[in-house]
C-alpha positions as CSV (number, residue, x, y, z in Angstrom):
1,M,21.9,-31.7,-1.0
2,R,23.4,-28.2,-1.4
3,R,20.7,-27.4,-4.1
4,A,17.9,-28.3,-1.7
5,A,19.4,-26.0,1.0
6,V,19.4,-23.1,-1.5
7,V,15.8,-23.8,-2.5
8,V,14.7,-23.9,1.1
9,A,16.6,-20.7,1.9
10,C,15.0,-18.9,-1.1
11,A,11.6,-20.0,0.0
12,L,12.2,-18.7,3.5
13,V,13.3,-15.3,2.2
14,A,10.3,-15.1,-0.2
15,G,7.7,-15.5,2.4
16,C,4.4,-16.4,0.7
17,G,5.8,-16.8,-2.8
18,P,8.9,-16.7,-4.9
19,L,10.5,-13.3,-5.1
20,S,10.1,-13.4,-8.9
21,Q,6.3,-13.6,-8.4
22,T,5.8,-11.3,-5.5
23,H,8.2,-8.5,-6.5
24,H,7.6,-8.3,-10.2
25,V,3.8,-8.5,-10.6
26,P,2.6,-5.9,-13.2
27,G,1.2,-2.8,-11.5
28,N,3.7,-3.0,-8.7
29,S,6.5,-0.5,-9.4
30,H,8.0,-0.4,-5.9
31,E,8.5,3.3,-6.0
32,V,10.3,4.6,-2.9
33,S,8.9,7.4,-0.8
34,T,11.3,10.0,0.3
35,G,11.6,11.8,3.6
36,S,12.0,10.8,7.2
37,P,9.9,8.1,8.9
38,S,6.3,9.3,9.6
39,A,5.1,9.7,13.2
40,R,1.6,8.4,12.2
41,P,2.0,6.4,9.0
42,N,-1.2,5.5,7.2
43,A,-1.8,4.0,3.8
44,E,-4.9,3.6,1.8
45,I,-4.6,1.0,-1.0
46,T,-7.1,-0.2,-3.6
47,I,-7.0,-3.3,-5.6
48,A,-9.0,-3.3,-8.8
49,G,-8.6,-5.6,-11.9
50,G,-5.5,-7.1,-10.5
51,K,-3.7,-3.7,-10.2
52,V,-2.6,-2.0,-7.0
53,S,-3.3,1.7,-6.5
54,P,-1.3,3.7,-5.7
55,P,1.5,1.6,-7.1
56,S,3.4,-0.5,-4.5
57,G,6.1,1.4,-2.7
58,W,7.5,2.0,0.7
59,L,5.8,3.2,3.9
60,E,8.6,4.6,6.2
61,V,7.8,4.3,9.9
62,A,9.7,5.3,13.0
63,K,10.1,2.4,15.4
64,G,7.4,2.3,18.1
65,R,4.8,4.2,16.1
66,P,1.4,2.9,15.2
67,V,0.7,1.9,11.6
68,S,-2.6,1.8,9.8
69,I,-3.1,0.2,6.4
70,T,-6.5,0.2,4.8
71,V,-7.1,-2.1,1.8
72,T,-10.1,-2.2,-0.4
73,S,-10.3,-5.0,-3.0
74,D,-12.7,-5.8,-5.8
75,V,-12.2,-9.6,-5.2
76,A,-12.1,-11.8,-2.0
77,D,-8.5,-12.3,-0.8
78,E,-6.4,-12.1,2.3
79,V,-3.9,-9.3,3.2
80,H,-0.8,-10.4,5.1
81,V,1.9,-8.2,6.9
82,H,5.0,-10.3,6.9
83,G,7.2,-10.3,10.0
84,Y,4.3,-9.2,12.1
85,D,2.2,-12.2,11.0
86,I,-0.9,-10.1,10.8
87,E,-3.6,-11.4,8.4
88,A,-7.1,-10.0,7.5
89,E,-9.8,-11.2,5.2
90,L,-10.7,-9.0,2.2
91,R,-14.3,-9.0,1.0
92,P,-15.1,-7.4,-2.3
93,G,-15.7,-3.6,-1.9
94,V,-15.4,-3.7,1.9
95,P,-12.4,-1.7,3.3
96,V,-10.3,-3.6,5.8
97,T,-7.9,-1.7,8.1
98,V,-4.8,-3.5,9.6
99,R,-3.3,-1.7,12.6
100,F,-0.1,-2.5,14.5
101,T,2.7,-1.0,16.4
102,A,6.0,-0.9,14.4
103,D,8.1,-2.5,17.1
104,L,10.4,-4.6,14.9
105,T,13.0,-2.9,12.7
106,G,13.5,-3.9,9.1
107,V,11.5,-4.0,5.9
108,F,8.2,-6.0,5.9
109,E,6.2,-6.8,2.8
110,V,2.4,-6.4,2.8
111,E,0.8,-8.6,0.2
112,T,-2.3,-10.5,-0.8
113,H,-2.2,-14.2,-0.4
114,R,-4.3,-15.5,-3.3
115,S,-3.4,-13.0,-5.9
116,K,0.2,-12.6,-4.7
117,L,0.1,-8.8,-5.2
118,V,2.7,-6.7,-3.2
119,L,0.7,-3.8,-1.7
120,T,3.5,-2.0,0.0
121,Q,6.6,-2.5,2.1
122,V,6.8,-1.2,5.6
123,A,10.3,0.1,6.4
124,V,10.7,0.4,10.2
125,R,13.8,2.3,11.5
C-alpha cells in the first residue's frame, strides 16, 4: 500500500511523464538564466531532429506579467504549459505562440506531449 502511494505521488509530481524521462532527455541541459525576472518575457524555441534549441533552461518572470512562448517543430506534437494547463497543437514548420499572464508563482515546466521534450521552465516570482 505504501509503495502504491509513493508511485502515485511521483506521477503527480512528474506531470506528463516520469521525471527521469522529462528532465534528462538528451539536448535538454536545463541551463539557468541569470538576472532578475523580465518585465516582458518571451521565448523562441525550435525543435529539430528531437533536439531543443536553444537548450532547455529557465524563463524568469515577474508575477502578473504577460508571457509569450513561440515554438516551431519539425514534427507534429503538442506543447503543454504545466500548472496553467495551456495546450497548443504543433504542426511541422508552423510556429505556434502560447500567451498567458504569469499569475501563479512557482516553477512550471513547458514540454511536448508526444516526444516528452522539456522546452523550458517558467519561474514566476
